[in-house]
N, C-alpha and C positions, 0 to 999 in steps of 0.2 A: 710309232706302229709298234705294240707289245708282239715282243717274239711268241712264237705260241708254247702254250701253256704257263706261261707266266702269269700270275694273281697281281692284279691292280691292286696296290695298298689303299687304307682307308686314310682318306684327309679331309679330317674336319677344322672347319674355319666359322664358329657361330660368332657374329659380330653381337649381336642382341637379343635377347627372350625377354619379352615383357607381359605382363599380368595386370589386367583390369581388378581391383578388390571390389568387392561388393558396395563398397562407398565410394567407389569412382577414380580410387588414387591406383597410379600407375605403381606397380612393382617389378624388379628388375631379377628375372630368375638366373639369366645366363649373360656375362659381359665377357668378350674377347677370349674366349674358348678356341684354343687353335692346338690340334694334334696331329699325329700321323702315325698308324701302325702299318709295318712293313709286312711284307711274307714271312712265315714263320716266327713272327712275334707274337705274345700273348700281351692281352692288354684287358685291364677292370677299372672299372669306377670307386674309387673308394673316396667317402668324407661323412662329414655328421647329417642328419636329418635335415633336409631342407635346402642342400645345395645346391640341387640340378640334377643330380645324377638320374634321376627317371623320365626329366623334362629332355634330358639329352637324348636318354636311350628313347624315346619317344618321335624325337624329332628324324635320328636315324632311321626308325621304322617307318619313317611317314607319316606316323599319326598326327602328327603337329607339322603344320606347313606355314603357320602363323611365326616365322622369326627371320632375323636381318643374317645373312652369311650364306655360306654354301657347305657343301659336304661332297665325297666323290667316293661311291664304293669301288 
């Protein structure tokens, strides 16, 4: 049981997120992404275009539920 007033950390464990291209080819957007952000910490997603930043945020916001893995807010 969490103490009163405690904030549960963000725990992310995305095993895999794939897309189908218009040609029917499977494209892996994310694989083996795991991190935790604890209370009082600041985190950001950095990387080049196409590395999965927006896909990760869509999963965490519940806009994309078609992935393998889990997260806890």
